[in-house]
C-alpha positions in Angstrom: -38.4 45.8 -48.2 -39.2 47.8 -45.0 -41.9 45.3 -44.2 -39.5 42.4 -44.4 -37.0 44.3 -42.2 -39.7 44.9 -39.6 -40.9 41.3 -39.6 -40.2 39.7 -36.1 -39.4 36.4 -37.9 -36.5 38.2 -39.7 -35.3 39.6 -36.4 -35.4 36.1 -34.9 -33.4 34.6 -37.9 -30.8 37.4 -37.7 -30.4 36.9 -34.0 -30.0 33.2 -34.6 -27.4 33.9 -37.3 -25.4 36.1 -34.9 -25.6 33.4 -32.2 -24.5 30.8 -34.7 -21.5 32.8 -35.7 -20.6 33.5 -32.1 -20.9 29.8 -31.3 -18.7 28.8 -34.2 -16.1 31.4 -33.1 -16.0 30.2 -29.5 -16.1 26.6 -30.7 -13.0 27.2 -32.8 -11.2 28.6 -29.7 -12.3 25.7 -27.5 -11.1 23.3 -30.2 -7.6 24.6 -29.7 -8.0 24.5 -25.9 -9.4 21.0 -26.0 -6.6 19.7 -28.2 -4.2 17.3 -26.4 -0.8 17.0 -28.1 1.5 14.1 -27.3 4.8 15.3 -28.7 8.4 14.1 -28.3 9.1 16.3 -25.4 6.1 15.0 -23.5 7.2 11.4 -24.2 10.8 12.2 -23.1 9.5 13.6 -19.8 7.5 10.4 -19.2 10.5 8.2 -20.0 12.7 10.3 -17.7 10.3 9.9 -14.8 10.1 6.2 -15.4 13.9 5.9 -15.6 14.3 7.9 -12.3 11.9 5.5 -10.5 12.9 2.2 -12.0 16.6 2.9 -12.9 16.0 1.7 -16.5 14.2 2.9 -19.6 10.7 1.5 -20.2 10.0 -1.1 -22.8 7.8 -0.1 -25.7 4.8 -1.9 -24.1 5.5 -0.1 -20.8 5.9 3.2 -22.6 2.5 2.8 -24.4 0.8 2.1 -21.0 2.5 5.2 -19.5 1.3 7.4 -22.4 -2.2 6.1 -22.1 -2.2 6.7 -18.3 -0.9 10.2 -18.9 -3.6 10.8 -21.6 -6.3 9.5 -19.2 -5.1 11.9 -16.5 -5.1 14.8 -18.9 -8.6 14.1 -20.2 -10.0 13.9 -16.8 -8.1 16.9 -15.7 -9.5 19.1 -18.5 -13.0 17.9 -18.0 -12.8 18.5 -14.2 -11.7 22.1 -15.0 -14.7 22.5 -17.4 -17.0 21.3 -14.6 -15.3 23.7 -12.1 -14.5 20.8 -9.8 -11.3 22.6 -8.7 -13.4 25.3 -7.1 -12.9 25.5 -3.3 -11.0 22.2 -3.3 -8.6 22.4 -0.3 -6.1 19.8 -1.7 -6.0 21.5 -5.1 -5.6 25.0 -3.5 -2.7 23.7 -1.4 -1.0 21.9 -4.4 -1.2 25.0 -6.7 0.0 27.2 -3.9 3.0 24.9 -3.4 3.7 25.0 -7.2 3.8 28.8 -7.1 6.2 28.7 -4.2 8.4 26.1 -6.0 8.7 28.7 -8.8 10.2 31.2 -6.4 12.5 28.5 -5.1 13.7 27.8 -8.7 14.3 31.5 -9.2 16.5 31.7 -6.1 18.4 28.6 -7.1 19.1 30.1 -10.6 20.8 33.1 -9.0 24.3 31.8 -8.1 26.0 34.0 -5.4 29.4 35.5 -6.1 32.4 34.6 -4.0 32.0 37.9 -2.2 28.3 37.2 -1.4 29.2 33.7 -0.1 32.1 35.0 2.0 29.9 37.7 3.6 27.1 35.2 4.3 29.7 32.8 5.9 31.1 35.5 8.2 27.6 36.6 9.3 26.6 33.1 10.1 30.0 31.8 11.3 28.7 30.3 14.6 26.7 27.9 12.6 29.8 26.4 11.0 32.0 26.1 14.0 33.0 22.6 15.0 31.4 21.3 18.3 33.2 21.0 21.6 35.0 17.7 22.0 35.3 16.0 25.4 37.1 13.2 27.1 35.5 12.6 30.5 34.2 10.3 33.2 30.7 10.7 34.6 28.5 9.0 37.2 24.8 9.6 37.8 22.3 9.5 40.7 18.8 8.9 39.6 15.4 9.8 41.1 14.4 6.2 41.0 17.2 5.1 43.3 17.5 8.2 45.6 14.9 10.3 47.4 17.2 13.3 46.9 19.7 12.7 44.1 21.1 16.2 44.4 22.0 15.7 48.1 23.5 12.2 47.3 25.7 13.7 44.5 26.8 16.5 46.8 27.7 14.1 49.6 29.8 11.9 47.2 31.5 15.0 45.7 32.4 16.4 49.2 33.6 13.2 50.8 34.8 10.8 48.1 35.9 12.8 45.0 39.5 11.9 45.6 38.9 8.2 45.0 40.3 6.5 41.9 38.2 6.4 38.8 37.4 2.7 39.3 36.3 3.4 42.9 34.2 6.4 41.8 32.5 4.3 39.1 30.9 2.1 41.8 29.3 5.1 43.5 26.9 6.0 40.7 23.8 4.1 39.5 23.9 1.6 36.7 22.5 3.1 33.4 23.0 2.2 29.7 25.3 5.1 29.1 29.1 4.9 29.2 31.1 5.8 32.3 34.0 6.9 30.2 33.7 9.0 27.0 36.7 9.6 24.8 36.8 12.4 22.1 33.0 12.7 22.1 31.4 15.7 20.6 28.9 17.9 22.4 26.3 16.9 19.8 26.9 13.2 20.6 26.7 13.9 24.3 23.4 15.8 23.8 22.0 12.8 21.9 23.0 10.3 24.6 22.5 12.2 27.9 20.7 15.5 27.0 21.2 19.0 25.6 21.2 20.6 29.0 24.0 18.3 30.3 26.1 18.9 27.2 25.7 22.7 27.4 26.7 22.8 31.1 30.1 21.2 30.3 31.3 24.2 28.5 32.4 25.9 31.7 33.4 22.8 33.7 37.0 22.9 35.1 39.2 20.2 33.7 41.0 17.5 35.7 38.8 17.5 38.8 35.3 16.2 39.7 32.5 18.6 39.2 28.8 18.6 40.0 26.1 18.0 40.3 25.2 18.5 36.6 21.5 17.8 35.8 20.1 15.8 33.0 17.0 13.8 32.2 18.6 10.8 33.9 19.3 12.6 37.2 22.3 14.3 38.8 25.8 13.7 37.5 29.3 14.1 38.8 31.7 14.8 35.9 35.5 14.6 35.5 36.6 16.3 32.4 40.0 15.2 31.3 40.1 17.3 28.2 37.9 19.8 26.4 38.7 21.0 22.9 37.2 24.3 22.0 35.2 24.8 18.8 37.1 26.0 15.7 35.9 27.7 12.6 36.8 25.9 9.4 37.9 27.6 6.2 35.1 28.6 3.9 36.5 26.3 1.2 36.2 23.3 3.5 32.4 23.9 4.1 31.6 25.7 0.8 28.9 23.3 -0.3 27.2 23.5 3.0 27.3 27.3 3.0 26.0 27.5 -0.5 23.1 25.3 0.4 22.2 27.4 3.4 22.7 30.6 1.4 20.3 29.4 -1.3 17.8 28.2 1.2 17.7 31.6 3.0 17.4 33.3 -0.4 14.4 31.1 -1.2 12.7 32.1 2.0 13.5 35.8 1.3 12.4 35.7 -2.3 9.2 33.7 -1.5 8.2 36.4 1.0 9.0 39.2 -1.5 6.9 37.6 -4.2 4.1 37.1 -1.8 4.1 40.7 -0.7 4.3 41.9 -4.3 1.4 39.6 -5.4 -0.7 40.5 -2.4 -0.9 44.1 -3.6 -3.0 42.9 -6.5 -5.9 41.9 -4.2 -8.3 43.9 -2.1 -8.3 41.9 1.1 -11.3 42.4 3.3 -11.6 41.0 6.9 -15.2 40.2 7.5 -15.5 38.3 10.8 -18.3 38.4 13.4 -17.8 40.9 16.2 -19.3 38.4 18.7 -16.8 35.6 17.8 -13.5 37.6 17.8 -12.1 40.5 19.9 -11.2 43.8 18.4 -7.6 43.2 19.4 -7.6 40.0 17.4 -9.0 41.7 14.3 -6.5 44.6 14.7 -3.6 42.3 14.9 -4.8 40.3 12.0 -5.1 43.4 9.9 -1.6 44.5 10.9 -0.2 41.2 9.8 -2.0 41.2 6.5 -1.1 44.8 5.7 2.5 44.6 6.7 
């Protein structure tokens, strides 16, 4: 009996038996991992995606093709994971990172703010919800293309001819594809047509007299503001949907950063860059950013 136990062939057979049992155990686990189940929920999701895209449910033939395509994708996906093809793939990294961030967005959306939270947020960000300035005005412009010194030309007209009628003043400026007269135009609309700088400069312009020159991308303007309506703050109830959207967006950003900072603690982050390629100041700033 002792001779049999000491026989190398018996050792080999025992080792083979152990390996066989281990293989079968692992193989049973892999069998479950390799199983692809197409259940009713999966089919419903595929139908919903089709309906969202084509605005109708798929026919039975179309549904069969959809399921086969989804199965094909799942098979190739699982095999690609087995072959480690996802390793160091930039596109896959980016996509999986996005999916993790989408989870944080969903968490933020699930948490509905109370009326008090929304009211506090609205008050803290009230300038964002104010209505824009509204103007009724005349304007003429002197461009760089038509004048060596448009500022000087504007100042000369302003000094000597600003008491002319609106029709007479109209002929003093250059022809451009922008209106001479604006009625009840918002500051946003003016910024879009003439420029942000021009629109911002009108907030302090005195009404019912010519003023200028006011600079824009077109040149130098003389402006006659007939009426300027100041911005007003609407009631929260009137802009509640907009405030809720902004609140949830800000919470998404806040939660995303909190989750990142929490998960980052699970990793030992080592900065190993060549001293010859980067300065000590760069590495120090990078370390500060990573560790804070």
